N, C-alpha and C positions, 0 to 999 in steps of 0.2 A: 848842567851847562858845560860849555867848552872849557878845557883846562888852559892854564897859562901858556904851556908849551905849544898848544894848538893855535891860540890866538896870536902867537908871534908870527905866524904865517897867515896868508889870506885863507879864509875858510869859506868854501862855497857849498851851500846846502843843496842837494839834489835828491833824486829818487830812483831806485832801481826799477827798470821797466821790464824785468824778465817775466817769463811765463811761470809765475809762482803766485801763491795765494798771499804772500806777505807784503809785497811792494815796500821794501825796507827803505828807511831813510838813510841817506849817505851824506857824509861830510868830507869834502875833498880839500885836503890841505895843500895849498899851492905856494911853493917857495919863490923867492924873488927871481930865481933863474928860470922859472917856468915849470920846473919839475913838480909832479903831483904825487900825492899818496892818497889812496881811497880808504876812508875809515867809516865806521858806523856813526850815525848822528845820535848823540846821547839824548837829544830832546825829542826824538821820534817816539810816538806812543806805542807803536808796534814792535820795532826792533830794539829800542832802548839802548842804543849805543853799540850794538853788535851787528855786524854783517854775517850772513851765512858763511860758514867756513869756505865753501867752494867759491862763492862770489868774491870774497876777500882775496883769495889766491889769484883767481883769474883776472880780476880788475886791476890788481897790482902787478900782474904778470903779462900774459899774452896781449891783453887789451892795451898795454902801454909799450909793447915791444914792436918797434918798426920792422924787425926781421920776421915777426910772426904775422903782421898785418898785411893786407893788400893796400898799396899806397899809390898805384898808378893804373890807369886804364890799360888793359892788355888785349892784344889781337893774336889769335892763334896763327902759327906759321908752320906747324907740323901736324901729324895725325892726332886725332883726339885722344887724350890720355897720355900723350908723349911728354907733356910739360913744356912744349916748345911754343913760346909766346914772345912777342915784342911789345915794348912799351910804346904807347901812342898818346897823343893829346886827347883831351875830352872832345875837342872839335872834330878831330879825325874819327874817333870812335863813334860818336853820335851821328855824324853824317853818314857813315857806312851802315850803321844800324837802321837809320831812317830810310836810306835808299833800299835796303833789303825789305823792310816792312812795306814800303810803298809798292814795291814790285809784287809782293805776295797779295796785297789788297787788290791791286789791279787785275791779277790773274785768277785768284781763287777766293777773294773776299776776306774781310777782316776776321771772319770766324775761324780761319785756318791758323790764326795766331793765338796761342794759349799762354796763360800765365798761371803760375802756382806759387803760393806764399802761405806763411802762417805766422808764428809768434816768435821769430828771431828777435824782435822787439815788440813790446806791447804798448808803446807810447802812441798817442792818438794820431799825430800828423804822419809820423814815419810809417805807421801801420795802415792809415786810411787814405792819405792824399794820393798815393800812386793809383788808387782806383779811379781817380778822375781821368788820368791819362788813358787807362784801359777802357773806360766807358766811352770816351771820345773816339778812340780807335775802333771800338766795336769788337774787341777781342773776346775770346772765350776763356772760361775760368775753371780750374780744378777746384771743386768745393773744398775750402780749407778745413772745415770741421769734419769732413769724412775721414780724415786721418786720426781724429781725436774724439770728439764728443757729440757728433751729429745724432746718434741714436738716442742719447739722453735728452737732447733738446726736443726731438720729435715726440718722444714718449710723454714728457711733461707738458708739451703742447697739447696733446690729446687730453690729458688729465686735468691740468689747472690753467692751460692756455699759454704758458711760457716756461722756459727753462732759465731765463735771465733775470728773474725778479725774485731774489732770495731773501731770507731773513737778515735782519741787522745783527751782526755778531755781538753788539753791545747788549742785546737781549739776554745774553748768557747769565747775567746777574739775576734775572727773574725766572730762570728755568729750573725745573726739578731734575731734568734729565737731558743729556746731550747724547744723541745716538750718531756715531760716526760710522757710516756704512761704505766700505770699499774705498776709503781714503787712507793714506799714510802720511799724516802731518809731519812725522819725524824726518821724512825725506823730502816732501814737497811743500811743506809749510812749517819750517822749523820753529819759527817764533810763535805760531799758534800752538804747537806742541809744547814749547818751553814755558809759555806764559798763559795764553788764553784758556787752554784746557786745564791747566793746573790751578788757575786762580778762580775758576767758576765754582760756586757752591753746589752746582748740579752734579749728580752722579753721571759718570761717563761710561757709556757702553761702546765698544768697538766690535764691529762685525767684519772680519777679513780672514781669508784663508792663510794669511801670513802673520806669524806672531812677531810683529815689528815692535819698535820701541814704544810707540804710542799704545799699541795693544797691551804690552806688558804693564804699562802704567795705568791702564784703565781700571775702573771698578769691576768691570765684567768684560771678558773677551769671548765672543762666539766665533768659532773657527769652522765655517762650512766648507764642504768640498766645492770647488769652483763650479758654477752653473746651477747650483741648487738654491740660489737666493730667492727666487720667486716662491718656491715651496716654503722657505723659511718665513717669508713675509706673511703668507697665509697662516702658517703655524702660530706666529705671534698674534695675528688678528683673531685666531680661534680663541686664544687665552683671553684677549681683551674682551671679546664678546661673552665668553663663559663666565668671566669674573666681574661682569658688569662694569667694565672700565671704558665703555664707549660713550659718546655724547649723542644720544638719540635725537635730541632736539636740533642739534647742529646738522645731523644727517638729514633729518626731515626737511629742513629749511634750505640746505645748501649743497646737497649731493644728489646726483642722478645715477641710478643703477645699483643702489645698495642691495636691493632684494635679489638682483641677478647674480650676486656672488655668495648668497647665503648657503647654498648647497656645498660649494667648494670650501667655504670657510668652515662649515660644520665637519667636513671630512678631514680637515687638517689638524688632527689631534696631536698633542705633544709626542705621543709614541710614534705616529706615522711620520711626523716632521723629523724626529730624531733619526729614524731609519733612512730617510731621504737625504739628510744633510750631514749626518755624522756628528751632530751636536747632542750632548746629553739632554734628556727631557728637562731636568731640573734647571739647566741654564736657559732653555727656551722659555720656561715659565717665569724665571726670575727676570729675564730681559723684558718680557711683555709687561710684567707688573711694574718694573721701574719706569718704562716708557709711559705707561698709563697712570702713573702716580700723580701727575700734575702737569703743568706746562712743560712741553718738550720741544727741543730743537733737533732736526734731522738733517745731517750733512751727508749728501750723496757724492761720493768720489767719482772722478772721471774714469778711472780704471774699471770701475764696476760695470759700466755699460759697454765696455769693449769685449763683449762676450757674444756667442752666437745668438742668444736671446736677450741681449742687453737691454733693448727697448722694453720688452715685456717685463723684465726684472724691475726697471724703474717704475713702470705703471703699477706693478704689484706692491712695491715698497711704499709708493705714494698712497696706498690705501690706509696706512697707519695714521698719518695726520688727518686724513679725511674722516676716519672712524672716530677719532678722539677729539675732534674739534680743535686741532692744534694750528689754527690760523686766526688772525684778527684779534690777538690778545698778547699782552706782554709775555715774554719767555717762550713763545710758540712760533713754529714755522718750519720751513723746508728750504734748503739751499743746495743748488747745483752750482750756479754762478750768479754774480751780480753784474749786470751789463751796464754800459755807459748810459743807455736810455733811461734807466732807473733814476739816474741823477740829473737827467735833463739834456744829455748830449744828443744833438740832432745828427744822426748818422747820414741822412741824405745831404745835409750841408757839407759834411766832411768828405763824402765820397762822390757827390754830384752825379747820381745815376741818370739825371735828366739829360746829360750830354750824350747818352747812348741813342743811336738811331736805328739799331737793329735789335732783334731778340737775343738776349744773352744765352749762350750755350754753356752748359755746365756738365761736368763729369765727376765721378768719384775717384779719389786716390786709389781705390782698390782696382780700378780699371786703367790705371795710368800707363802701364807697359803696353797693353794692347792699343790704347789710344795713340800713344806716341809712335807706334809701328804703322799706323794708318796714314799714309801721305795724302789721302783724299780729305782727311779731317785736320791733320796737323802738319804744318810746314815750319813753324817757328815756335819757340818756347822761351819764356822768361821765367827764371827762378829767382825769387827775392824773399828775404826773411825766412828761408827754409833750406834744408839740406836733404833733399829727397833721396840721394844715393845712400844715406845712412838710415833714414826714418821710414822709407816706403817699403811696401811688400815686394816680393820677388826681386831681391837685391841683385842677384847675378844677371837676371834678364834685363833689369832696368839699366844696369851699367852698360850692357851690350847695346841696348837701344840708344842710350845717350851718346854712344860712340859713332852713331850713324852720321855720315858726312852730309846727307841730304836733310838733316834736321838742324835748322839754324837755332842756336842756343845762346842766349844772353844771361849771364849769371851776375847777380849783385850781392856782394857779401863783404864782411870785414876780413875774412880769412880764406885761405885756399883749401876749401873743403873737398871731399870726394866729388860733390856735384860741380863745384867750380872748375875742377880739373878737366871736366868734359865739355867746357863751353867754348864757343867761337869768340865771344868777347866777354871779358871780365871787367866789371865796373866796381871800383872800390867804394864801399860805404863807410860813412862816419859812424863812430860808436855813440852810445847815449851820453857819454861824457863830453861830446863835441858839438852839441846843439841843444837849443831849448825845445821843450815839448811838454805835453800834459800826460800824466799817468793816472789811470783809474784802476785801483785794485779790484779784482773780481771776487774778493771776499768782503772786505770792509766797504762801507758806503762813504769813501773818502775821495778827495781830489788832491793830486800832488803835482808840484812843479818839478819837471826835469830841467835843471839849469845847466847851461854850458859851463864847463870847468876848464876846458883847454881847447886849442884850435884843432880842427880835423888833421889827422896824420897824413902827411904828404899831400897828394891831390885828392884824397877821399872827400866825398860829399854826402850829406844826408840824403836819404831816399827821396824825399820830396824835391830837393834841388836837382837830383839826377833826372827826375821825370819832368820837371819844368824845362830843363835844357833839351830833353828829347822831344817834348812837345814843340818847342821852337824849331828844332831841326826838321820836324815833320811839317812845318808850315801852319800849324794850328794857331788860332787866334782867340779862342774862347777865354774870357778873363779868368774863369775859375781855374784854368790850368797854370796861371801865373800869380795867383794870389800869394801875397807875402806871408811868411811864417808869423810875423808879429801881428798881422791883422787877424789871421786865423786863430792864433792863441788868445787874443783879446776876445774874439767872438765866442770861442769855446768857454773861456773863463766866465763870461757873462751868462752863458747858458746854464752854468752850474752854480750860479748865485754869487760869483766873485766880481769885484769892481773892475779888475783888469788882471792880466797875467803877471804884471809887475807886482801887484799886491799879493798875488798868490805866491810868487817867489819869496817875498818877505816872510810869509808864514811857513812855507815849505809844504806841509800837508795839513789839510783842514777837513773836518767832517762836513758832509753835505748838509746835514741837519744837526743842530746843537744837541738835541736829545734823541735817544733811540726811537726809531720809527717802527711801527707795527706792519707786518706783512699782510697785505690785503685788508686794511683796516675797516673798510665798509663791507667786507665779505662778498664783494662782487669780483668774479674771476674773469680773465680775458678769454673765456671759451664762448662758443656760440650761444649757450644758454645763460651765461653769467654764473654758472654753478660749477662745482667740481664734477667732472664727467667720468665717473667710473665706467659707465657705458657710453661709448663714443661712436657716433655716426661717422665722424671723420676717419676713425680707425677702420671701420668697415669699408669705406670708400677706398682706402689704401690697401685693401686686401688683408687686413689684420683682424684678430678676434675683437668682438664687440667689447669684451671686458678682459682684464688681465687674467692669465691662466696660471695655475700652480704647477708648471712643468719643471722638469729637472733634466739637464743635459745628460746624455748617456755617458757612463764612465768610459775611459779609454779602453780600447781593445787590449786583449792580453799582450803583455810585453811592452805596451806603450805608456807614456806618462803625459799628463796635461801640463803644458808649459805656460808659466806666467812670467812676463817680462816687464815689471813695473819700473818706476823711476829709480835712478841711482842716487845715492846719498851725495855723490861727488860730481854729478853732471846735471845740467839744466837742459832736459831733452838732449839734443845732440851738441849742445854748446859745452865748451871748456876742455874737451878731451885733448885738444892740441896744446894745452898749457902743460909744460913738463912736470910741474909740481903736482898738478891734478892727475896726470898720467901715472906718476909714481904712487899716489894714493890709491888709484884704481888697481894697479898691478895687473896680472893676466886675467882673462875672463874666466870666471868661476860659474859652475852650475851647482846649485844647492839640491841635494837629494835627501829624502827621508832615510834614516838608518835602515829600515826594513827593505826599502827599494834598493839601496846600495848593497846590502848583504845578499839579496836575491841575485844580483848581477855580478857579485864578486868584486865590487869596486871599493877601494879603500880611500880614505881621506887624502887628497892631494894627488890622486891618480890622474893620468892623462886619459880622457874619454872622448869618444866620438858621439856627437848628438846629431841625429838625422831624421829626415822624413822624405816624402816624395818631392819636396821642393828643393832641398839642398842638404848639405851636411857640413858641420864645423867641428873643430877640436877645441876642447876646453879643459879646465882643471876641476875635478870633483871636490865639492865641499859637503861634508856630511853633517846634517843638523836636523833636529826634530821641530824646527820652527814652521814647518809646512805639513799638511796632511800626507799620509801615504798615497801614492799615485800621482803626486804633483812634483814638478821640477821648477826651479826658480832661478832666473838670471836677469840682472839689470839691463835695461835697454840702452840703445843710442850711442854706442861708441862709434868712432869713425872707422870704417872698414880698412882704409889704407894704413891706419896706425896699428893694425893687428897682424899677427904673423901670417895668417892665411888669407888676408885681404877680405875677410868676411866678419860680420858681427852677428849677434844672436838673431837679428832681424832677417838674416838670410833664410831663415826657416819659415818665414811668414808667407803663406800662399796667397794672401789677399782675400780670403773668404769674408763675405759681408755679414754684418749683423742683421737682425730681423727688421731694422728700421733705418731709413735714410741712407742706404748704401754705405753704411759706416763700417769702421774697422771692428773686427772680432778677434783681434790679435791674442787675446787671452783664452782663445779656444783651440789653439794649436796643439797637436799631439806629436810626440817625438819618441824615437827609440834611442836608448842610451846604452852604450857598450864600451868596454875597454878599448882604447885606441891601439 
């Protein structure tokens, strides 16, 4: 419960809406003079009174600092990138934007107006309501998931029909084994690392090329060379079959295509799998036996599918629960993400696609530079909830493209990011502390209230209010474009079983169901056949193999290293780098090298190095550690380029090569040369 010192101030309970598995509870202490301090909510079941260290710093730092925030609409007055802007009123800004959009629509059609967005906030209205405006406009969209997890969703769609219907984490109490494959909870889900994995009676296996904190604390850590995961999956399956740990009755009743993988499975002996992956035979056998020992949960990390064959890797790993019958019973299941629809959220109500009167045009983030250079296709760009200049491929090319005077660019953000610096109009967004909304964890099956704790800073507005006002400036009159937050929140609350949003605010966070729910309880899967489709006709139609293959990416050419750039312990994607305390925690950009690779190149710990490929080159500091396999280099992603000495981050080396499915990112397949600077 709250302490006496906390209750002396007004305490407002809210929820962190960041792109993180945890969805932590927050208690905002508000003093009589209006000043606030952001604390952890001690009554929250997941975070238990503690905020993640990075969130606690940023929320009490840059988020409350008017000098760090955008607080007024701004109009560009000088060359793009010069920082020359003038403050204008909302009325002036929106009228000018509307006039420009209407001119483009009249001359080239609404399809020439594009928008790109992602998870700057994961709250329901701020993330979904703006789509109503873009549907009514008829604008085109850069596929949000193509920068992140589209390959995984596509792969699981072929196999089990969905990537957004995962296990209930409360099932951990019934599991004999939890297999965490390609996720690093210690960085991206700190409270799952600190509590959930430690408190389960299950044995924990981690499969990851990086020996991170969660891997160190696991009962067993398998460390494959990147790109060998599909071969490892078949190797584990071989042991399960050999040791009679499969559920043949389940396979016969609920799986299509089992016989079609028999030959590949038989060939994937522990010896062959060890040679392909770099994992000792004994560990492969031990992991398979642990997974096959009883009910098991499989957590598939998002970074895992950001590889050249990431989709195939997901299909191959998905063979494990299919073979062992790990669906439809307590302690069993697979999780990539848990979406809002699982809890009853009507996405069509939230985003109103019926307002669209044309066919939606979609492109991949991997093609964004070329797309934005084509004036036949793109004349205007909105960026909201995203910092593409930090997170997208071909960083230098994208910056040059965004500097084009004939590309009309509107940026909506809390902070002056690299992307915002290149906009024609900058519109200040409110932070999650400044408006009510609904938050749905993509791990737990919970519903949380995001409660307004303070007024928006300066003239900032929530995303949804910005687009309401822009719709009015455009002369639109569809009622969906002007629906009030309070009405939407009550409707969403009722969709997920709550009496009202006010009632949810009183509770803070609630479970959608009082008891743990089984994944696919009736063992009917949302595939065309209603079964698990190891053999997929839909995959064939997409030009993919009928069944997952046991392939391995080629090792880097002589002298090159495979670059991994996962989440940072101190950043939330590209958020927080502008907070001075976070920047101090980060220090200069480091590249981790295996001791053998460093010795071969004559590189000592702390040396200045140049990291390069055909896309670009950057200078970094070498860090020598045996936490990665030989042949791999490791650097955390998503720093702001403009805050780095050379104006480039590690993502400058990303050429935008696509994964095998859904035109998604394969950022973990990049190869680089590393030499002394």
